[in-house]
N, C-alpha and C positions, 0 to 999 in steps of 0.2 A: 652803415653808409649805403646809399642806394645808387646804382648805376643810372636810375631814372633822372637824377638831378644833373642839370648842366651847371657845374660849379663855376664855370667862367661867367655865367649869367643866369641865375635861377629864375629871373623875371623876363626871359627872352620872349615868351609867349604873352603878348599884351592884350589879346582878345579876351573878353569876358568881363564879369562883374565882381567886385569885392564882396565877399560873403563872410558874415561873422559866425563863429562857432566855438564850441568847447568840446574837448575830447576827454575830460577827466571829471566825471560826475558820479556820485554814489546815491543809492536809494536804500531805504530801510528794509525793503522786501528781500534784498539779496546781500546787502552789506551790513553786518551787525553793528558797525561803527556809525552808521548813518541814522539820521533822525527824521527825515522827510520822505514821504511816499513818492513813488515814481511819477504818478499823475501830477502831483504838486510841483515836482522838479521840472517836468516838461512844460507845464503851464507857465511857470516862472520865467523860463528861458524864452518861450514863445512871446510872452508879454513884454520882455525886454528887447524884442526885435531881433533875436538870433535867427539864423537861417539853418544851421545844422548843429547836431549834438551827437555825442557818443555816451551812452550809459556804460560806465566802466566799473561795475561792481567787482568786489574781490573774488577771484576764482569762481565766478558764476556768470553765465550768460543766458539771457532770455530775449527772444526776438521782440522788438519794440517798434511801434510806428506812431506817427502823430500827424495830424492833418496840416499843421503849420510849420513843422520842422522836418528836415531831412535827417534821418537817423543812420549813423555809421555804426555797424556792429563792432563791439569792443569789450575788453575785459582788463582789469588790473590784475596781472599775474603777480604772485608773491610766494616766497619760500618761507621756511621756518626762520631763516636769517634776515628776513625782510626782502631786500632785492626787488622792490616794487617796480614793475615793468608794464607799461601800457602796450597792449597788443590790439591792433585794429586790422580788419580785413573785410571785404565784401563777401568773402567766402566764409560762411558761418561754420562750416565743418572744420576749417582751419582754426577758428577761435576755440571751438570745443576740443580739438586735439591738443591745443596749447595748454589748456587747463589741466590735462592729464599728465603733463610733464612736471617732474619734481625738481629738476636741476636747471638753474638759469643758463649756464653755458650751453647745455644741451638744447634748451629752448631757443637760444639765439642761433645756434647752428642749424636747427631744424627749420627755422623760419627764413634763413638766408636763401635768397633766390626765389622765395615765394612772393605772392602778391599781397604783401603785408606791410604795415607801418609799425615799427617797434621803437618805443620811447622809454628811456631810463628816467624814472620819476623822482622828483624832489631830491636831487643829489646832495643838498645841504641840510636835509632833515636829520636830527640827532636822536630820534626815538623810534627804533634803534638807529645808531649811526649808519647812514647809507653810504653813498659812494665816495670813498676817499680817492685821492689822485692815484694811489697805487692800485686800487681796485679798478678804477676806470681804465688805467693803462693796460689792464689785462683783458678788457672787454673788446669784442669784435662783433660785427654783423648787427648793428642797430642803426636806426634811422636818425636818432637825435636824442637830446636830453631836454628836460624841462628847465629852462633858464629862469622861469618865474613860476612859483606855486603859491597861490594866495593863502591857502589854509595854514601854511607854515608861519605866517605872520603872527599867529596866536599859539604856536607850538614851539618846542625847543629846536633851535636851528635858525637858518636863514632862508627866507623865501626866494631871494635872488641867488642865482647860480651861474652868472656869466663868467665867474672866475674858472669854474670847471669847464665851461664851453671853450674859453680861450686856451686852457690847458690842452684839451683834445685837439683843437684846430692847429695849435702850434706844434703838435706832434705829427701833423700830417693826416689826422683823422678827419675826414670831411663829413660832418654831422650837422643836422639842422637844430635850430633853437625853437622851443615850444613854450607857450605860456598857458596856464590853466587856473581854474578855480580850485579844483580838487574839492568841490562842494559836497558837504555831507548834510546840509540843511539849506532851506530856501533863502535864509539870510546870508549865505556865503556865496551867492551867485554874482556874476557880472563884475568880477574883479580882475581876472586875467583871461585873455582870449586870443584866438587866431583870426586873422583876416586873410581869406583864401581867394585868389583870383581864379574863378572857374567860369566855364562857358554857360553853365546853367546850374540850377539847384538839384539836378539829378545826382544821386549818390556816386555814380561812376565818374562824373566830371569833377566833383569835389575831391574824391579820393585820388583821382589822377593828379590833380594839382598839388595835393599834399605830398604824394610820392615824388613829384617833380620839384618840390621846394618852392613853388610859386605862392608863397604866403609870408606874412610877417606876424610877429607876436606883439601883443600890446597890453598895457594896463590903463589905457585911457588916451593915448596919443595916436593920431592917424597919419598915414602917408598918402599923399595925393599923386606922387610920382616916385617910381623907383625904376631907373632906366640906365642901361649901359650902351654907349656909343664908342666903338673901338676900345680904347683903354680908359675912357672917362665915364665915371658913374655919377649920375645926377639923382639926388634925393630931395624931395620937397614935402613939407608938412604944413597944413594950415593952422595947427595949434601947438607947434613946437616953439619953445623959447630959445633953444639952441640945439645944434646937431653935432655929434662927435663921430669921427672916423677912428676905428680901433683896429690894431694889427697884432702882430706876433706877441704872445705872452701878455695880451691886454694893454699894450702900449698905445697911448693916445697919439694918433698921427696928425689929426687936424681938428679944429673946433671953430664953429661959426655961431654967432648970435643970430636968432631968427630961424626961419623955417626953410632955408634953401642952402644946399651945398653941392658943389661939383668937386670931384676928387679924381686925379689921374692915377690909376693903378700902377703905372710904370714908375711912380715915385717910390714904390714900396719893395723894390728888389725881389719881385717874384713871389711874395707871400700874400696871405689872405688879407682882406679888408672887410669889415662889417660896419654898419652904421646904426647909431642910437639917437633917437629924437627924445628930447627931454621937454616935458610940458610943465604945467603948474603943479605945485606940490610934489608928489612922488610919481606922477604919471610919466610913463615911458613907452617907447615902441622900438623894436629891434628888427632890422632886416636880416636876411640870411647872408652868409659870407660870400664874397666874390673872390675868385682866384684868377690871376692874370691869364694863365693857360697858353698863350702863344709863345713858342720858342723863337730864338733868333733866326732859325732856318725857315720860319714861316709855317712849320708843321705844328700840330697840336701837341703840347707836352702835358703829360699827366702830372698829378701830384705825386709825391713819393708813395710808392707801394709799400704798405706796412702790414698788410694782412698775410702773415706767414705762419706756417707750422715749422717747428724746429726739432731736430733730433737731438739725442745726446751726443757726447764727444766720442768719436770713433777713430780708429787708427786706419791709415791707408796702407795697403800692402806694398804699394810702390813708393810710398814716402814722398810723393811729388804730386802736387795738386794738378799739374798739367796732365798726368797720367791716371788720376783718380777715376775709377770706373763709376758708371751710373749706379751700379749696385755693389755695395761692399759684400763680397761673396759670403753667404752663410750667416749674415748679420740680420738682426731685427732692430727696429727703431721704435723708441717710445716717444711719441710726438707731444710737444707742448706748444702753447702760443709764444711766438718770438717776442722778446722785449723790444720796445721802441723808445728812443730818447726824445725828450723835448728840447734838448740843447746839445747839439744842433737838431732842429726839427726834422723828423722823418728818417733819422739814422737808426738802423736796426743794430742794436748794441748787445753783443753777446758777452762782453768782458765781465759784467757783474755776475754772470752765471758760471762761466768757466775759469775766470781769473787767469792764472798762469798755466792752465792746462794746455797740453799739446795734442793736436789731432785735427780731424775733419768734422765739421758740423754741417748737416744737410738742412736745407730750407725748402719748403714746398708751398706752392700756391697755384692758382688756376685763373684763367681769364677766357673771354669769348671774343673772337674776331667776327664782326658782323658780315664781312665779305672778304674775299681773297685780296691780299695786299701785302706790301712790304712794310714791316714795322721796324723801328730802330729802338734797341734797348740801350739805355744810358746807365752806366754803373760808376760808382765811386767807392773804392774799397781800400782798406789798409792792411789786409791779409790776402794771400793768394786766393783766387776764386776760379771756379769752373761753372759753366751754365749749361744745362740740358733742357731742351724743349721737346716735349713728347718723346723723351728717351734718347734723343740725339744730341751729342755734344755740339754746341754752337760757339763756345768761347772758352778759352783757358788762359788765365793770366797768373802765373805762379809768383810773380814779383810782388813783394810787399811795398806799399807806397804810403808812407805816413806824411801828413795826415790824410784821411779820406776826404776827398773833395767831390761834390756831386757832379755827375756827367763828365768825369775825366776820361772814361773809356766808353766806346760804343760798338755795337755790332748790329748789322741789318739782317733780319730774318724774314723769309717769305712764308706767309701763313695762309692756309686755306680758311674758308669760312667755317666757324664752329668753335667748339671748346678745345682748349689747349692746357697742358700741364707744364709748369716750370719747376725745375729742381736746381738749386744752387749747392755747390760743395765749397765750403769756406774753411781755409786753413787758419787756425788760431795761433800757430807758430809760437808756442811757449808764452802765450799771453801778449804777443806783439801785435797780433791781428785782433782788432776790436769789433769790426762790423762793416756795414756797407749802406750805400744809398742806391735805390733802384727806381727808375722811371722809364716811361715809354715816350717816344715821339712817333706820331702817326699822322697821315693826312687828316684834315679836319673832319671829314665824313666817317672816319674809322675809329671814333672814340671807343675804347674798350669797355666791356661790361664785366666787372669782376665778380667772381662767384666764391663759393666756399673753397678754402685751401684744400687742394686735392692731396690725398695720401697716395704716393706712387704705388701702383698695384703690386709691383715686384719688391717693395719694401713693406712687408707686413707690419701694420702699425696698430698701436693701441693708444687712445687718447688718455693723457695723464690728468 
């Protein structure tokens, strides 16, 4: 997920022109599975009226230019297990350094916070099986997934992966949806693409819009309008036969015949809404998701923060969460990615890991405040919890409260501009404490920029 995206309204910036492009294309010079030459592929896309392209050969990058196409540097990273991942950046050295990494989780961590676009490719391809829901639940620090990959239409699996997209969105992971050809031959082009609203055809403007989520995915349907006014989203399409609004777990919230829909986000109890336009045959187009964002207090409320590193189960010398120190003296922590539930969405659920175990589990994350301000942390938890910001205790609630309800507790913290570390100490209480919800409320101009989960310097850590 990228802090660059305004998830309340990815289409807030309305200046610019819609440009057509493809980010997933192979050539026979660098991808052994491809059958067409690079020059032929570039000519085919230029003749089809495309504006930009990325040549994403397997684990190989070569600088490319074309007089009629803007070329975005990219590569399709993969491991011996598959795990195909699109990596794009205007920094060519970053592309080259990504190729040298052999582990996907390390790749995602290394690229977090960099000026890169990271896409998990064809989640429903079955040769080899790609991203199961369990695998996706463990992934962090990626920009989005391919919700449509055209080449899978003739391979084992499903080309459409909106089920996996809704799974991630329903868990509180804010990721974008991409469509691609994954073309290996010239006859596989122009089947799935992106429409990006950019100020110009300059690579910097196109890449900025991709990073900001100001684009939609298509297999043949277009949008003439995607707009949000207050809580109402308006979408219009000149070639749609119907439009659907989709929410939590892929549930259809509304349907209209024709090419125009208005939808009030306040009808959806604070969860995401995305829109799909259906045209003739199997043609479709998908907007990026919208999240309501505004809290009852008028401050901006984040989605659930789900990017955490989790320690093992530890004992507290004091036996009381209210007195649990920031550092368990003499202890070391082996950190893993914290599990997140999709029901309820955004709930960091430790019970499947520790079951009836008794002790303290530590959670670590990091964020950036753009300027000095007072932030409000919203917590819902069913086990005792203590919170430390930059090593200082700011909250301690030892009382178990079942069930966990979002935003039941709050604390205001004064933050200076810059990076900050969060550490939570959570009491599993013999399996009675299952987990927590975590959100921020901040003034609208203070939206946070989330970074890599930080390992507290005074808790020596090794990644599991």
